[in-house]
MDTraj code that builds the backbone (N, CA, C; nanometers):
import mdtraj as md
import numpy as np

residues = "MET THR ASP LYS SER ARG THR PRO GLU ALA ASP LEU ALA PHE MET ARG SER ILE VAL GLU GLY SER GLY ARG PRO PRO MET THR LEU ALA ILE CYS TYR LEU ALA GLY GLY LEU LEU TYR GLY LEU GLN CYS LEU PHE HIS ILE GLY GLN VAL VAL GLY LEU ILE ARG TRP PRO ASP LEU ALA ASN LEU ILE PHE VAL VAL GLY ILE THR THR ALA PHE LEU ALA VAL LEU THR TRP ALA ILE LEU LYS ASP ARG LYS ALA GLY PRO SER ASN ARG GLY PRO LEU ALA THR ARG VAL MET ASN ALA ALA PHE ASN ALA THR GLY MET ALA ASN ALA ALA VAL VAL ILE VAL PHE ALA VAL GLY ALA VAL ARG ASP GLN ASP PHE ALA VAL TRP LEU TYR TYR ALA ALA ILE VAL PHE ALA LEU GLN ALA ALA ALA TRP TYR VAL ALA TRP VAL LEU LYS LYS LYS GLY TRP MET LEU ALA VAL SER LEU GLY GLY TRP VAL THR ALA VAL ALA LEU GLY VAL LEU VAL ARG GLN PRO MET ALA TYR LEU GLY VAL CYS THR LEU ALA LEU PHE LEU LEU PHE ALA LEU PRO GLY TRP VAL MET PHE ARG ASP ALA ARG ALA SER VAL ARG ALA ALA".split()
xyz = np.array([
    [14.9662, 4.9125, 7.1031],
    [14.9097, 4.8772, 7.2338],
    [14.7879, 4.7878, 7.2126],
    [14.7846, 4.6778, 7.2819],
    [14.6763, 4.5819, 7.2626],
    [14.5701, 4.5982, 7.3690],
    [14.4490, 4.5544, 7.3346],
    [14.3365, 4.5590, 7.4280],
    [14.3359, 4.4300, 7.5089],
    [14.3785, 4.4396, 7.6374],
    [14.3898, 4.3207, 7.7211],
    [14.2542, 4.2622, 7.7590],
    [14.1478, 4.3410, 7.7384],
    [14.0147, 4.2904, 7.7744],
    [13.9633, 4.1890, 7.6731],
    [14.0253, 4.1850, 7.5556],
    [13.9809, 4.0922, 7.4526],
    [14.0397, 3.9548, 7.4780],
    [13.9612, 3.8533, 7.4501],
    [14.0038, 3.7153, 7.4700],
    [13.9988, 3.6415, 7.3372],
    [14.0681, 3.5276, 7.3258],
    [14.0586, 3.4486, 7.2025],
    [13.9154, 3.4080, 7.1707],
    [13.8351, 3.3807, 7.2741],
    [13.6956, 3.3423, 7.2516],
    [13.6164, 3.4572, 7.1900],
    [13.6441, 3.5792, 7.2374],
    [13.5739, 3.6953, 7.1828],
    [13.6126, 3.7186, 7.0373],
    [13.7431, 3.7015, 7.0079],
    [13.7879, 3.7176, 6.8696],
    [13.7235, 3.6134, 6.7788],
    [13.7152, 3.4900, 6.8288],
    [13.6546, 3.3829, 6.7494],
    [13.5070, 3.4111, 6.7247],
    [13.4378, 3.4605, 6.8267],
    [13.2958, 3.4922, 6.8116],
    [13.2759, 3.6042, 6.7107],
    [13.3673, 3.7013, 6.7124],
    [13.3576, 3.8121, 6.6177],
    [13.3765, 3.7631, 6.4744],
    [13.4784, 3.6792, 6.4534],
    [13.5038, 3.6265, 6.3195],
    [13.3877, 3.5399, 6.2720],
    [13.3300, 3.4647, 6.3638],
    [13.2175, 3.3793, 6.3262],
    [13.0962, 3.4626, 6.2871],
    [13.0770, 3.5757, 6.3551],
    [12.9632, 3.6616, 6.3215],
    [12.9780, 3.7199, 6.1819],
    [13.1036, 3.7420, 6.1391],
    [13.1266, 3.7946, 6.0049],
    [13.0852, 3.6919, 5.9000],
    [13.1191, 3.5657, 5.9270],
    [13.0910, 3.4597, 5.8298],
    [12.9464, 3.4142, 5.8352],
    [12.8912, 3.3989, 5.9565],
    [12.7609, 3.3362, 5.9720],
    [12.6505, 3.4325, 6.0131],
    [12.6798, 3.5595, 6.0194],
    [12.5799, 3.6547, 6.0658],
    [12.4502, 3.6459, 5.9879],
    [12.3453, 3.7052, 6.0422],
    [12.2131, 3.6908, 5.9815],
    [12.2021, 3.7620, 5.8481],
    [12.2587, 3.8834, 5.8364],
    [12.2519, 3.9551, 5.7101],
    [12.1110, 4.0015, 5.6790],
    [12.0985, 4.0836, 5.5737],
    [11.9674, 4.1333, 5.5338],
    [11.9140, 4.0525, 5.4176],
    [11.8018, 3.9830, 5.4354],
    [11.7442, 3.9085, 5.3236],
    [11.7051, 4.0058, 5.2126],
    [11.7372, 3.9766, 5.0872],
    [11.7028, 4.0679, 4.9786],
    [11.5522, 4.0748, 4.9584],
    [11.4996, 4.1970, 4.9478],
    [11.3563, 4.2157, 4.9297],
    [11.3081, 4.1520, 4.7997],
    [11.3921, 4.1599, 4.6956],
    [11.3527, 4.1038, 4.5664],
    [11.3244, 3.9545, 4.5773],
    [11.4116, 3.8826, 4.6458],
    [11.3928, 3.7383, 4.6615],
    [11.2659, 3.7088, 4.7407],
    [11.2452, 3.7848, 4.8476],
    [11.1265, 3.7639, 4.9305],
    [10.9984, 3.7875, 4.8511],
    [10.9952, 3.8970, 4.7755],
    [10.8765, 3.9296, 4.6967],
    [10.8559, 3.8279, 4.5852],
    [10.9649, 3.7822, 4.5262],
    [10.9555, 3.6828, 4.4195],
    [10.8840, 3.5577, 4.4695],
    [10.9193, 3.5137, 4.5878],
    [10.8559, 3.3944, 4.6442],
    [10.7134, 3.4229, 4.6911],
    [10.6946, 3.5321, 4.7622],
    [10.5631, 3.5629, 4.8174],
    [10.4608, 3.5896, 4.7072],
    [10.4934, 3.6819, 4.6183],
    [10.4001, 3.7167, 4.5109],
    [10.3831, 3.6010, 4.4134],
    [10.4934, 3.5350, 4.3797],
    [10.4848, 3.4225, 4.2873],
    [10.3988, 3.3103, 4.3425],
    [10.4183, 3.2781, 4.4702],
    [10.3389, 3.1718, 4.5308],
    [10.1912, 3.2047, 4.5360],
    [10.1590, 3.3286, 4.5748],
    [10.0186, 3.3682, 4.5855],
    [9.9515, 3.3780, 4.4482],
    [10.0178, 3.4449, 4.3556],
    [9.9567, 3.4679, 4.2245],
    [9.9431, 3.3389, 4.1438],
    [10.0504, 3.2628, 4.1373],
    [10.0430, 3.1400, 4.0577],
    [9.9660, 3.0301, 4.1305],
    [9.9610, 3.0389, 4.2632],
    [9.8720, 2.9494, 4.3366],
    [9.7268, 2.9799, 4.3032],
    [9.6957, 3.1098, 4.2919],
    [9.5613, 3.1511, 4.2509],
    [9.5306, 3.1021, 4.1096],
    [9.6299, 3.1093, 4.0226],
    [9.6089, 3.0612, 3.8862],
    [9.5801, 2.9110, 3.8845],
    [9.6496, 2.8360, 3.9681],
    [9.6229, 2.6919, 3.9759],
    [9.4811, 2.6655, 4.0256],
    [9.4360, 2.7431, 4.1235],
    [9.2985, 2.7288, 4.1710],
    [9.1998, 2.7593, 4.0584],
    [9.2336, 2.8580, 3.9777],
    [9.1507, 2.8931, 3.8623],
    [9.1394, 2.7745, 3.7666],
    [9.2515, 2.7098, 3.7406],
    [9.2506, 2.5953, 3.6491],
    [9.1751, 2.4764, 3.7093],
    [9.1834, 2.4609, 3.8405],
    [9.1053, 2.3556, 3.9056],
    [8.9563, 2.3827, 3.8858],
    [8.9186, 2.5095, 3.8995],
    [8.7799, 2.5472, 3.8752],
    [8.7357, 2.5161, 3.7338],
    [8.8267, 2.5327, 3.6390],
    [8.7950, 2.4984, 3.5001],
    [8.7760, 2.3476, 3.4833],
    [8.8636, 2.2706, 3.5460],
    [8.8571, 2.1249, 3.5312],
    [8.7268, 2.0687, 3.5875],
    [8.6839, 2.1212, 3.7031],
    [8.5628, 2.0684, 3.7667],
    [8.4361, 2.1342, 3.7123],
    [8.4516, 2.2324, 3.6248],
    [8.3359, 2.2939, 3.5617],
    [8.2780, 2.4141, 3.6326],
    [8.3444, 2.4630, 3.7370],
    [8.2937, 2.5804, 3.8081],
    [8.3222, 2.7097, 3.7324],
    [8.4275, 2.7094, 3.6539],
    [8.4652, 2.8279, 3.5759],
    [8.4541, 2.7932, 3.4283],
    [8.3674, 2.8656, 3.3600],
    [8.3471, 2.8434, 3.2163],
    [8.3507, 2.9778, 3.1447],
    [8.4697, 3.0305, 3.1336],
    [8.4884, 3.1596, 3.0694],
    [8.5202, 3.1405, 2.9214],
    [8.4966, 3.2435, 2.8418],
    [8.5403, 3.2389, 2.7012],
    [8.6928, 3.2299, 2.6935],
    [8.7422, 3.1803, 2.5827],
    [8.8867, 3.1625, 2.5668],
    [8.9628, 3.2932, 2.5868],
    [8.9086, 3.4029, 2.5352],
    [8.9762, 3.5313, 2.5487],
    [8.9859, 3.5731, 2.6948],
    [8.8790, 3.5508, 2.7703],
    [8.8801, 3.5857, 2.9125],
    [8.9822, 3.5010, 2.9884],
    [8.9906, 3.3735, 2.9535],
    [9.0906, 3.2863, 3.0166],
    [9.2316, 3.3369, 2.9893],
    [9.2555, 3.3758, 2.8648],
    [9.3873, 3.4256, 2.8269],
    [9.4205, 3.5543, 2.9012],
    [9.3232, 3.6430, 2.9111],
    [9.3449, 3.7700, 2.9817],
    [9.3789, 3.7448, 3.1283],
    [9.3098, 3.6490, 3.1889],
    [9.3364, 3.6177, 3.3299],
    [9.4785, 3.5656, 3.3486],
    [9.5189, 3.4717, 3.2643],
    [9.6524, 3.4118, 3.2764],
    [9.7613, 3.5167, 3.2521],
    [9.7424, 3.5980, 3.1489],
    [9.8397, 3.7043, 3.1208],
    [9.8413, 3.8060, 3.2346],
    [9.7235, 3.8326, 3.2915],
    [9.7149, 3.9269, 3.4024],
    [9.7926, 3.8806, 3.5244],
    [9.7929, 3.7501, 3.5494],
    [9.8688, 3.6955, 3.6623],
    [10.0175, 3.7257, 3.6460],
    [10.0696, 3.6969, 3.5279],
    [10.2120, 3.7211, 3.5029],
    [10.2434, 3.8702, 3.5032],
    [10.1529, 3.9513, 3.4484],
    [10.1734, 4.0961, 3.4482],
    [10.1791, 4.1508, 3.5907],
    [10.0882, 4.1030, 3.6748],
    [10.0872, 4.1464, 3.8144],
    [10.2156, 4.1048, 3.8854],
    [10.2614, 3.9831, 3.8575],
    [10.3845, 3.9350, 3.9198],
    [10.5038, 4.0212, 3.8791],
    [10.5135, 4.0527, 3.7505],
    [10.6252, 4.1338, 3.7025],
    [10.6195, 4.2752, 3.7601],
    [10.4989, 4.3281, 3.7765],
    [10.4844, 4.4621, 3.8338],
    [10.5320, 4.4649, 3.9789],
    [10.4899, 4.3650, 4.0558],
    [10.5312, 4.3576, 4.1962],
    [10.6816, 4.3344, 4.2063],
    [10.7341, 4.2506, 4.1183],
    [10.8772, 4.2213, 4.1197],
    [10.9588, 4.3463, 4.0877],
    [10.9108, 4.4263, 3.9931],
    [10.9794, 4.5515, 3.9597],
    [10.9826, 4.6451, 4.0796],
    [10.8695, 4.6532, 4.1494],
    [10.8646, 4.7355, 4.2707],
    [10.9651, 4.6865, 4.3739],
    [10.9761, 4.5553, 4.3895],
    [11.0681, 4.4984, 4.4882],
    [11.2132, 4.5281, 4.4520],
    [11.2452, 4.5186, 4.3231],
    [11.3823, 4.5466, 4.2788],
    [11.4196, 4.6913, 4.3094],
    [11.3278, 4.7830, 4.2808],
    [11.3539, 4.9244, 4.3077],
    [11.3689, 4.9502, 4.4571],
    [11.2866, 4.8824, 4.5361],
    [11.2950, 4.8991, 4.6815],
    [11.4253, 4.8420, 4.7350],
    [11.4696, 4.7299, 4.6775],
    [11.5961, 4.6695, 4.7182],
    [11.7128, 4.7635, 4.6902],
    [11.7099, 4.8264, 4.5742],
    [11.8178, 4.9195, 4.5394],
    [11.8204, 5.0388, 4.6329],
    [11.7024, 5.0845, 4.6707],
    [11.6941, 5.1982, 4.7619],
    [11.7481, 5.1626, 4.8994],
    [11.7232, 5.0386, 4.9423],
    [11.7678, 4.9946, 5.0747],
    [11.9168, 4.9653, 5.0787],
    [11.9778, 4.9457, 4.9617],
    [12.1207, 4.9162, 4.9580],
    [12.1456, 4.7750, 4.9109],
    [12.2635, 4.7480, 4.8558],
    [12.2960, 4.6156, 4.8029],
    [12.2875, 4.5081, 4.9090],
    [12.2274, 4.3951, 4.8738],
    [12.2151, 4.2844, 4.9691],
    [12.3427, 4.2029, 4.9779],
    [12.4403, 4.2291, 4.8863],
    [12.5621, 4.1488, 4.8883],
    [12.6656, 4.2024, 4.9859],
    [12.6242, 4.2964, 5.0721],
    [12.7168, 4.3479, 5.1721],
    [12.7053, 4.2735, 5.3043],
    [12.6215, 4.1764, 5.3113],
    [12.6013, 4.1028, 5.4350],
    [12.7117, 4.0027, 5.4597],
    [12.6947, 3.9204, 5.5624],
    [12.7930, 3.8177, 5.5947],
    [12.8087, 3.7183, 5.4805],
    [12.9168, 3.6415, 5.4873],
    [12.9476, 3.5465, 5.3808],
    [12.8337, 3.4474, 5.3590],
    [12.7753, 3.3971, 5.4679],
    [12.6675, 3.2986, 5.4547],
    [12.5498, 3.3553, 5.3767],
    [12.5162, 3.4815, 5.4032],
    [12.4050, 3.5450, 5.3327],
    [12.4373, 3.5637, 5.1858],
    [12.5609, 3.6034, 5.1562],
    [12.5994, 3.6241, 5.0168],
    [12.5982, 3.4930, 4.9390],
    [12.6453, 3.3864, 5.0025],
    [12.6450, 3.2557, 4.9360],
    [12.5017, 3.2087, 4.9116],
    [12.4141, 3.2291, 5.0100],
    [12.2749, 3.1885, 4.9942],
    [12.2088, 3.2656, 4.8802],
    [12.2327, 3.3961, 4.8749],
    [12.1763, 3.4767, 4.7670],
    [12.2280, 3.4306, 4.6313],
    [12.3563, 3.3969, 4.6263],
    [12.4144, 3.3491, 4.5005],
    [12.3502, 3.2180, 4.4571],
    [12.3210, 3.1304, 4.5536],
    [12.2582, 3.0020, 4.5215],
    [12.1204, 3.0229, 4.4600],
    [12.0425, 3.1151, 4.5163],
    [11.9090, 3.1402, 4.4629],
    [11.9155, 3.2114, 4.3274],
    [12.0132, 3.3007, 4.3105],
    [12.0287, 3.3660, 4.1805],
    [12.0663, 3.2650, 4.0725],
    [12.1552, 3.1723, 4.1079],
    [12.1946, 3.0688, 4.0124],
    [12.0757, 2.9798, 3.9772],
    [11.9932, 2.9507, 4.0769],
    [11.8732, 2.8707, 4.0519],
    [11.7794, 2.9430, 3.9567],
    [11.7676, 3.0746, 3.9738],
    [11.6842, 3.1529, 3.8831],
    [11.7337, 3.1467, 3.7401],
    [11.8647, 3.1515, 3.7214],
    [11.9219, 3.1399, 3.5871],
    [11.8901, 3.0036, 3.5264],
    [11.9021, 2.8993, 3.6081],
    [11.8714, 2.7646, 3.5595],
    [11.7234, 2.7525, 3.5235],
    [11.6372, 2.8140, 3.6039],
    [11.4935, 2.8107, 3.5753],
    [11.4629, 2.8729, 3.4392],
    [11.5307, 2.9835, 3.4084],
    [11.5073, 3.0509, 3.2805],
    [11.5423, 2.9592, 3.1635],
    [11.6530, 2.8867, 3.1770],
    [11.6924, 2.7933, 3.0713],
    [11.5910, 2.6803, 3.0578],
    [11.5424, 2.6312, 3.1716],
    [11.4458, 2.5212, 3.1709],
    [11.3153, 2.5641, 3.1032],
    [11.2723, 2.6878, 3.1275],
    [11.1507, 2.7391, 3.0638],
    [11.1620, 2.7293, 2.9119],
    [11.2745, 2.7755, 2.8598],
    [11.2936, 2.7751, 2.7149],
    [11.2947, 2.6322, 2.6605],
    [11.3678, 2.5445, 2.7276],
    [11.3808, 2.4059, 2.6807],
    [11.2452, 2.3359, 2.6751],
    [11.1686, 2.3449, 2.7835],
    [11.0414, 2.2729, 2.7878],
    [10.9344, 2.3398, 2.7014],
    [10.9384, 2.4714, 2.6903],
    [10.8417, 2.5400, 2.6042],
    [10.8632, 2.5007, 2.4585],
    [10.9880, 2.5026, 2.4154],
    [11.0187, 2.4637, 2.2772],
    [10.9830, 2.3171, 2.2543],
    [11.0145, 2.2324, 2.3508],
    [10.9838, 2.0904, 2.3371],
    [10.8348, 2.0637, 2.3281],
    [10.7561, 2.1345, 2.4092],
    [10.6110, 2.1144, 2.4076],
    [10.5506, 2.1568, 2.2741],
    [10.5979, 2.2705, 2.2216],
    [10.5464, 2.3189, 2.0930],
    [10.5894, 2.2265, 1.9798],
    [10.7132, 2.1855, 1.9821],
    [10.7656, 2.0994, 1.8758],
    [10.6953, 1.9646, 1.8722],
    [10.6730, 1.9062, 1.9906],
    [10.6116, 1.7732, 1.9976],
    [10.4594, 1.7778, 2.0045],
    [10.4036, 1.8994, 2.0097],
    [10.2585, 1.9150, 2.0196],
    [10.2023, 1.8360, 2.1380],
    [10.2720, 1.8457, 2.2505],
    [10.2321, 1.7710, 2.3701],
    [10.2441, 1.8633, 2.4913],
    [10.1300, 1.9072, 2.5441],
    [10.1307, 2.0003, 2.6568],
    [10.1915, 1.9378, 2.7820],
    [10.1859, 1.8053, 2.7916],
    [10.2417, 1.7373, 2.9088],
    [10.3918, 1.7613, 2.9211],
    [10.4586, 1.7802, 2.8084],
    [10.6022, 1.8090, 2.8125],
    [10.6270, 1.9377, 2.8905],
    [10.5428, 2.0375, 2.8680],
    [10.5562, 2.1645, 2.9393],
    [10.5334, 2.1466, 3.0895],
    [10.4425, 2.0568, 3.1258],
    [10.4103, 2.0379, 3.2671],
    [10.5277, 1.9828, 3.3473],
    [10.6205, 1.9168, 3.2805],
    [10.7392, 1.8689, 3.3521],
    [10.8254, 1.9850, 3.4015],
    [10.8052, 2.1006, 3.3420],
    [10.8824, 2.2187, 3.3826],
    [10.8667, 2.2473, 3.5318],
    [10.7427, 2.2407, 3.5810],
    [10.7183, 2.2703, 3.7226],
    [10.7939, 2.1742, 3.8134],
    [10.8015, 2.0477, 3.7733],
    [10.8740, 1.9493, 3.8542],
    [11.0215, 1.9865, 3.8654],
    [11.0798, 2.0296, 3.7535],
    [11.2206, 2.0685, 3.7549],
    [11.2417, 2.1929, 3.8410],
    [11.1483, 2.2867, 3.8328],
    [11.1592, 2.4088, 3.9136],
    [11.1620, 2.3754, 4.0623],
    [11.0716, 2.2894, 4.1054],
    [11.0682, 2.2544, 4.2475],
    [11.1930, 2.1763, 4.2888],
    [11.2472, 2.0960, 4.1983],
    [11.3707, 2.0238, 4.2294],
    [11.4874, 2.1210, 4.2477],
    [11.4961, 2.2201, 4.1590],
    [11.6019, 2.3201, 4.1705],
    [11.5854, 2.4034, 4.2975],
    [11.4610, 2.4375, 4.3283],
    [11.4357, 2.5137, 4.4500],
    [11.4718, 2.4324, 4.5740],
    [11.4446, 2.3031, 4.5692],
    [11.4807, 2.2169, 4.6821],
    [11.6311, 2.2203, 4.7057],
    [11.7080, 2.2181, 4.5972],
    [11.8537, 2.2238, 4.6099],
    [11.8985, 2.3570, 4.6697],
    [11.8379, 2.4662, 4.6230],
    [11.8748, 2.5984, 4.6743],
    [11.8409, 2.6120, 4.8225],
    [11.7252, 2.5613, 4.8615],
    [11.6864, 2.5698, 5.0022],
    [11.7741, 2.4808, 5.0900],
    [11.8243, 2.3717, 5.0332],
    [11.9159, 2.2876, 5.1104],
    [12.0459, 2.3631, 5.1382],
    [12.0948, 2.4352, 5.0372],
    [12.2135, 2.5184, 5.0575],
    [12.1862, 2.6224, 5.1659],
    [12.0673, 2.6833, 5.1600],
    [12.0307, 2.7835, 5.2603],
    [12.0294, 2.7222, 5.4001],
    [11.9768, 2.6007, 5.4105],
    [11.9721, 2.5350, 5.5419],
    [12.1123, 2.5036, 5.5937],
    [12.1999, 2.4561, 5.5059],
    [12.3372, 2.4259, 5.5470],
    [12.4058, 2.5512, 5.6011],
    [12.3772, 2.6658, 5.5388],
    [12.4414, 2.7901, 5.5792],
    [12.3778, 2.8519, 5.7035],
    [12.2455, 2.8481, 5.7099],
    [12.1739, 2.9188, 5.8162],
    [12.1279, 2.8290, 5.9309],
    [12.1146, 2.6981, 5.9032],
    [12.0706, 2.6020, 6.0045],
    [11.9342, 2.6383, 6.0640],
    [11.8433, 2.6818, 5.9779],
    [11.7070, 2.7099, 6.0210],
    [11.6177, 2.5944, 5.9768],
    [11.5466, 2.5366, 6.0725],
    [11.4688, 2.4172, 6.0438],
    [11.3671, 2.4340, 5.9330],
    [11.3048, 2.5517, 5.9246],
    [11.2021, 2.5705, 5.8221],
    [11.2621, 2.5659, 5.6821],
    [11.3887, 2.6025, 5.6691],
    [11.4534, 2.5951, 5.5381],
    [11.4717, 2.4502, 5.4939],
    [11.5082, 2.3643, 5.5877],
    [11.5203, 2.2220, 5.5557],
    [11.3840, 2.1643, 5.5201],
    [11.2801, 2.2064, 5.5917],
    [11.1449, 2.1584, 5.5622],
    [11.1024, 2.1988, 5.4214],
    [11.1344, 2.3224, 5.3825],
    [11.1008, 2.3687, 5.2473],
    [11.1782, 2.2889, 5.1430],
    [11.3045, 2.2598, 5.1726],
    [11.3862, 2.1820, 5.0797],
    [11.3284, 2.0418, 5.0592],
    [11.2964, 1.9748, 5.1684],
    [11.2397, 1.8401, 5.1579],
    [11.1032, 1.8436, 5.0896],
    [11.0246, 1.9458, 5.1214],
    [10.8944, 1.9597, 5.0570],
    [10.9070, 1.9814, 4.9074],
    [11.0070, 2.0594, 4.8674],
    [11.0299, 2.0821, 4.7251],
    [11.0700, 1.9548, 4.6530],
    [11.1512, 1.8731, 4.7194],
    [11.1941, 1.7462, 4.6580],
    [11.0748, 1.6534, 4.6384],
    [10.9924, 1.6413, 4.7416],
    [10.8737, 1.5554, 4.7324],
    [10.7783, 1.6074, 4.6247],
    [10.7621, 1.7389, 4.6197],
    [10.6738, 1.7988, 4.5192],
    [10.7239, 1.7718, 4.3782],
    [10.8544, 1.7833, 4.3576],
    [10.9119, 1.7596, 4.2252],
    [10.8814, 1.6176, 4.1775],
    [10.9007, 1.5215, 4.2659],
    [10.8737, 1.3822, 4.2298],
    [10.7247, 1.3622, 4.2015],
    [10.6410, 1.4185, 4.2882],
    [10.4962, 1.4018, 4.2720],
    [10.4475, 1.4618, 4.1406],
    [10.4945, 1.5808, 4.1075],
    [10.4510, 1.6454, 3.9834],
    [10.4970, 1.5670, 3.8610],
    [10.6182, 1.5139, 3.8677],
    [10.6673, 1.4352, 3.7555],
    [10.5853, 1.3094, 3.7327],
    [10.5375, 1.2506, 3.8410],
    [10.4583, 1.1278, 3.8305],
    [10.3145, 1.1567, 3.7871],
    [10.2628, 1.2749, 3.8247],
    [10.1207, 1.3064, 3.8040],
    [10.0924, 1.3905, 3.6798],
    [10.1885, 1.4021, 3.5909],
    [10.1717, 1.4872, 3.4727],
    [10.0464, 1.4520, 3.3928],
    [10.0127, 1.3253, 3.3841],
    [9.8970, 1.2827, 3.3045],
    [9.7680, 1.2780, 3.3857],
    [9.7710, 1.3285, 3.5087],
    [9.6519, 1.3306, 3.5938],
    [9.6251, 1.4754, 3.6367],
    [9.5481, 1.5496, 3.5577],
    [9.5327, 1.6949, 3.5762],
    [9.4906, 1.7385, 3.7164],
    [9.3877, 1.6772, 3.7726],
    [9.3385, 1.7226, 3.9024],
    [9.4417, 1.7012, 4.0125],
    [9.5026, 1.5843, 4.0145],
    [9.6036, 1.5563, 4.1162],
    [9.7244, 1.6482, 4.0981],
    [9.7638, 1.6674, 3.9741],
    [9.8773, 1.7550, 3.9434],
    [9.8499, 1.8972, 3.9922],
    [9.7330, 1.9501, 3.9581],
    [9.6987, 2.0864, 3.9985],
    [9.6862, 2.0988, 4.1499],
    [9.6333, 1.9945, 4.2136],
    [9.6203, 1.9981, 4.3586],
    [9.7552, 2.0063, 4.4278],
    [9.8486, 1.9221, 4.3843],
    [9.9833, 1.9235, 4.4422],
    [10.0521, 2.0569, 4.4152],
    [10.0389, 2.1048, 4.2924],
    [10.1046, 2.2298, 4.2542],
    [10.0488, 2.3481, 4.3344],
    [9.9179, 2.3496, 4.3546],
    [9.8554, 2.4582, 4.4308],
    [9.9064, 2.4611, 4.5741],
    [9.9031, 2.3466, 4.6404],
    [9.9508, 2.3400, 4.7787],
    [10.0981, 2.3785, 4.7881],
    [10.1772, 2.3299, 4.6944],
    [10.3209, 2.3581, 4.6976],
    [10.3496, 2.5064, 4.6768],
    [10.2747, 2.5701, 4.5891],
    [10.2968, 2.7128, 4.5651],
    [10.2660, 2.7960, 4.6894],
    [10.1598, 2.7607, 4.7588],
    [10.1249, 2.8352, 4.8797],
    [10.2192, 2.8038, 4.9961],
    [10.2548, 2.6764, 5.0117],
    [10.3341, 2.6356, 5.1277],
    [10.4848, 2.6486, 5.1076],
    [10.5327, 2.6273, 4.9849],
    [10.6766, 2.6242, 4.9603],
    [10.7288, 2.7481, 4.8881],
    [10.6373, 2.8328, 4.8416],
    [10.6781, 2.9594, 4.7807],
    [10.6240, 3.0779, 4.8607],
    [10.4924, 3.0867, 4.8730],
    [10.4330, 3.2031, 4.9393],
    [10.4722, 3.2114, 5.0869],
    [10.4659, 3.1002, 5.1578],
    [10.4965, 3.1025, 5.3014],
    [10.6425, 3.1377, 5.3296],
    [10.7402, 3.0720, 5.2658],
    [10.8794, 3.1155, 5.2855],
    [10.9014, 3.2598, 5.2398],
    [10.8313, 3.2996, 5.1342],
    [10.8433, 3.4376, 5.0879],
    [10.7975, 3.5359, 5.1933],
    [10.6879, 3.5020, 5.2624],
    [10.6384, 3.5897, 5.3685],
    [10.7386, 3.5981, 5.4829],
    [10.8009, 3.4855, 5.5175],
    [10.9013, 3.4853, 5.6248],
    [11.0191, 3.5746, 5.5867],
    [11.0680, 3.5605, 5.4636],
    [11.1802, 3.6434, 5.4190],
    [11.1403, 3.7897, 5.4076],
    [11.0181, 3.8158, 5.3626],
    [10.9691, 3.9532, 5.3513],
    [10.9620, 4.0193, 5.4887],
    [10.9139, 3.9444, 5.5865],
    [10.9064, 3.9959, 5.7238],
    [11.0458, 4.0285, 5.7766],
    [11.1410, 3.9378, 5.7529],
    [11.2773, 3.9604, 5.8002],
    [11.3427, 4.0781, 5.7279],
    [11.3154, 4.0896, 5.5971],
    [11.3743, 4.1990, 5.5199],
    [11.3222, 4.3339, 5.5682],
    [11.1923, 4.3418, 5.5939],
    [11.1346, 4.4676, 5.6425],
    [11.1883, 4.5026, 5.7803],
    [11.2032, 4.4014, 5.8654],
    [11.2556, 4.4262, 5.9998],
    [11.3993, 4.4772, 5.9927],
    [11.4781, 4.4213, 5.9004],
    [11.6172, 4.4638, 5.8861],
    [11.6267, 4.6067, 5.8349],
    [11.5393, 4.6405, 5.7398],
    [11.5402, 4.7758, 5.6843],
    [11.5011, 4.8777, 5.7908],
    [11.4015, 4.8447, 5.8711],
    [11.3573, 4.9371, 5.9761],
    [11.4633, 4.9547, 6.0833],
    [11.5382, 4.8465, 6.1098],
    [11.6405, 4.8532, 6.2143],
    [11.7655, 4.9266, 6.1679],
    [11.7813, 4.9369, 6.0348],
    [11.9029, 5.0002, 5.9802],
    [11.9033, 5.1509, 6.0052],
])
top = md.Topology()
chain = top.add_chain()
for i, resn in enumerate(residues, 1):
    res = top.add_residue(resn, chain, resSeq=i)
    for name in ("N", "CA", "C"):
        top.add_atom(name, md.element.get_by_symbol(name[0]), res)
traj = md.Trajectory(xyz[None], top)
């Protein structure tokens, strides 16, 4: 027996909601962007202070600060992963959400490879500027991932982040030999293209968890 109240339009809307529904943004991804943008943006500000002479710490203190930034990031990220597991797998959402998550996960894998390549190259060539190109590649990869997100979700801020990441990647690549300009661009990009989108995703993730 069929339900005569259902129409082809209703069926189409239902199928579309399965594919394009909002889904639950993964907490891990949100925290990765929010904490990473804030912490590493702070580190860039620290380095700007060193360049202009406002910060003159001993080498050991500088090292402790830099290591502390990464330690704090890993601690927050671990908390986010555990919270994500408690809330349930994020890959149960609509197809668009799963594809978007896969795009960002793939970007993370590529970033890990890039870190190794540029770190080894910088040490081998004894040229710190080689390492600085790493940030440009990261922003380029992020721009690609955000473009995929925009195609799937059609949210204007995602396209803005994608375009901003592309511009940042080019700017960082050009400014590698100009420390102040490089740090300035990197600082702004970390706050605007990492921390801010991270906060938006974090807000959405918390709202989804509370509504569940």
